[in-house]
C-alpha angles and dihedrals in degrees: 000000000000092000087057090054090051091048092051094050095044090047090051091060091049092049091052088058092049092045088235096118122124104294142161106229100179094105096044091045090057093053116092097179112089091207091057090048090053091050091049090049091052092050092049091047091050092052090048090047090056091055093043090055090049090050091051094046098045091036089060090048093051092044091051092048095051098034096106098037111116133217115255094224096040108030094180091065120081125219095219097089089055090062095043091088090073099063092037091055091047092050096046092045091049092050092049092046093051088052092049092048091053090046091051091047089051091050090048090054089053091056099275096288116137 
């Protein structure tokens, strides 16, 4: 079960990079202007970046708090590595989002064409 949790969080970071994360596209689908679409993409990426930074920060706090907790059935194993997927997902998502924001700003400078 915990490997599934890790796979979900690592996959979430990868999907942020591919812009294939869970998204509502109804507003961007209505826009015809490429410049407006780029601005909307930047705003969405900034909001997501805020939450990715929160995930990294609080993920580190939770990981640190539970690092030395042990499993009931296997006392020699620690629970900390289980929680480590939270800050790693936050960090990778934040890095990818910063890259995407700079890419969108660059596209905006070129007239909004991708």
